[in-house]
N, C-alpha and C positions, 0 to 999 in steps of 0.2 A: 520568385527570387529567393534564393537560399538565404537563410538566416545566418548572420555572422555570430559564431559562438564565442562566448567569453573564455578566458584561460581556464577558469574553474570547470565550465561546462565541457570543454574539450577534453580535460582530464577525466571527467566522470564518464562521458560517453565512450571514450577510448577504453577505459577499464571495463565497462560493461560489455563492450564488444569483444574485447580480448578474452574475457571469461566465458562468453557465449560460445566461442568456437569449440572448446572442450565440452561444454555442456550439450551441445548439439550432437557431438560424436557419441557421447554417453547415452543420450536419449535414443539414438538409433540403435543402441545395443542395450536397451534397458533391462532385458532379462539377465544380463550378465553382470549387473552392478552388484557390488558388495553392499549389503544393507544392514545396518545395525538399528536397534530400536531404543530410542531414548525413553519412551513411555507410551501408553496406550494412544493410538492415533497421532503420535508425534515421532515421525521417522526422520532419520538423517542418513544420506548416502555419501559414499566417497565422492561422488560428483559434486555434492553440496560443499564438502569440506575443500576440495580442490578449487572450486570456483571462488570460495571466500579468500583463499590464500592468493590466487591470482589478482583478485581485486585489491587486497591489501598491498601486495607488492607494487602494483601499478600506482596506486594512490600515494603510497609512502615515498616512492621514488620521485614523484612529481611534487609533493608537498611534505617534506620529511618532518616538519614540526607539528603536523596536525594529529589530533587524537582519533580514536576509533570507538564506535559502539556497533558491534557486529553480532548477528544472530548466534553463530556457533561459538565464537571465542570471547564474546562479551566485551567489556570495556577495557581499553588499553591506552597507553600514552599518559601524558601529564594530566593530573587531576585539575590543574589550573589552566586548562585549555581555553583558548579563544576560538579556535576553529575545530570542528569535530565531524568526521565522516560517520554517517549512520547507514548501515549496509545490511541488506538481506540478499545473499548471493543466489537464492533460489526460493522465490515465493511461489508456493504451489507444489511443494515437494511430493505430496501424496498423488497429485495428478501426474507429476513426472515419473514416479515410480510405477505407475499403472499405465504408462504410455499414452496419457491424455495430453494433447498438445496445447495446454493452457497453463503457462507458468512464465515467470519473469524475474529479471534482476532489478532490484531497487536500490538506488543510492541517493542519499540526501546529504547536503552540507549544512551544518548548523553552526551558528555564530553566537558567542556569548559576549555580552556587552559589560562595561565596567560596573554598572549598577546590578548585574547578576541576571538580568533577564536574557532569554535566549530566543532565537528565531531561525527558521529554516530559510536560507537564502537561495538555494538551488536544489533541484531534484530531477532525477530521471528514472524512468521505469521502462525497461527494455524487454520486449517479447521477441526473442530470437526467431521463433518458428515462423512468425509472420513478418519479421524484420520491421517491427513497429516501435520507434523510439518516442515515448511521450516524455516531454521535458518542459521545465519552467525555471525562470529566475525571477526573484522577487521584483515586482514593479514592471516586468518587461513582457508579461503575457505567457501563454502556454501553447505548446506546439506538438504535433505528431509528425516526426521527421521534419519537413519544411512547411507543413500546413498549420495555419493558426487554428487553435481550438476554442470553441465556445460551448458551454453547457446547453442543453436543450432549452427551447423556449416553450415547451408544453405547459399548459395551465391547468387543464382539466384533470382532476385527480383520477377519474374513472379511466383515463387513458395512460396513466403512469405505469412505467415498468421499473421496478426496483430490484437491487441486488442486495444480498445479505450473506452472512456466514452462519451455518447451522452449528450450534454447540457440539463439541466433541464429547466422547464418552467420559473423560475426566472432568468436565465442566460441573460446576456445583448445581444442586437441584434448583437453587434460586435463579441461576443464570438460564437454565433450561426452561423454567417456568416463565420467566420474563420474555424469552424468545417466543414461546408458544402463544402467549397472550398478545404480544405485538403482532404476530403472524395472524392470529385470529381476528384482530381488529382490522388489519389492512386488507387481507384477502378478498372480503366481499366488496371492497371499495375501489380496487385498482384493476389494471389489465393483467399484471402478472408479477411474480417474484422469482428471481433466479439465484441459484447457488452454484457458482462455477469453480470455487476453490482457490482463489488468489485475491486477497484483499487489495494488494497493490494494483492489480489490473482492474478490479472493480472500481476503484477510485479514478484510475486513468480513463475508464470507459464513461464514468459520470462526466469527466472533463470534456470527453469527445462527443457527448450528447447521445451516446448509445443507451445508457441508463439515465433515468430521470433522478435517481437517488440511490443511496446505499447506507445501511447501518450494520453495525456489528459491535459486540461487547468483547472485552478481555483481549484486545489486541496489544502488540508491542510496538515501541517506537519505530523499529526497523520495518514493520509491516506497512506503516502508514505515513511516515514523515514526508517522503517525496510526494506521495499522492495527495496529501492535504494541500501542499503548496500548488500543485498542478491544478487541482479543482478550483482553488481560489483564484489562480491567475486566469483560469478560463471563465471567470465570472460566476462561480458557484459559491455556496455558503457551506462551511464545515464548522461544526461545533460538537460539544459533547451533548448528551441528551437533555441537559438542563439549560443549554443555550450558551455555555461558556466557550470562549474561543481558545482558552488554554485547555487542550485535550489531554486527558490521561489515557485510559485503556478503552474507553467507549466512544464511538464516533458516529456522527450522523452527517452525511453529505448529501446535497441535492441542489437543484437549480433554485433560483430565488423564489419561484412561485410555489414550490413544493416543500421547501425546507421546513417551514414552521409546522405544517400539518404532520410530516413525517416525524419530526422531532418530538411532538406532542404524543404521538402514537407510541414511540419507543419509551419516552419518559413514563407514560401511563403503565406500559407493560412492566417496567422496573418497579414502579411504585406498588403495583398490585401484587408483586411477587415478594414484597418485603416481610410478609407474614409466614413465608415458607418455613 
């Protein structure tokens, strides 16, 4: 039975699907894209910029008073916002530009309350290549298209499959060392570690039970906001490496049986890199 979408979720999914049509056309002609370089290992394509504009136009038309936090154009709208869209128009840009069919559009809706605290109330992550729409609304569960999602039930650490993001060339020595030490701790204990190049899809795949967990440092809100909600609504745990639910730029997500042990390994890797 198809799930009835709320007005917000309908707007979000429509925006993602509208932007995906041009992205798919550009992806089919990836060699002809105009590419500029923002910095080492940080590429932006005309496809990325066009997709962001399409999403902005669609969301602004449906909800004209809402503010934005977007990867390419940053924050816009009222500083006194109550509702804000958090958007990554193309998560996995490097994959996209190399013709690798693993990238996604991520849109989250953030609400700010009178006491100042904020929460993500809805999120969707769309993989146009496979036509997989991962989505969740707070308190209502997580779904892929019409199928309810649950994180994996795996308990044995030796059978765990985790995802991560490898630090880029511009990452600090401390970040690279923390990653290497975490990797060194985990690799002998688990079944495998994957790096596919899209944090948004990594989180979506944790929610779907494809991965048992995911960790990465130095992410941005548009990378993870939708994914955090989707994992939590699928029954998973998401915190920073020290166990706080208010997440900054470092995230650890996993099923309830794996989260504590994965989090401890990541925290230890960070702690042992502090003398770098």
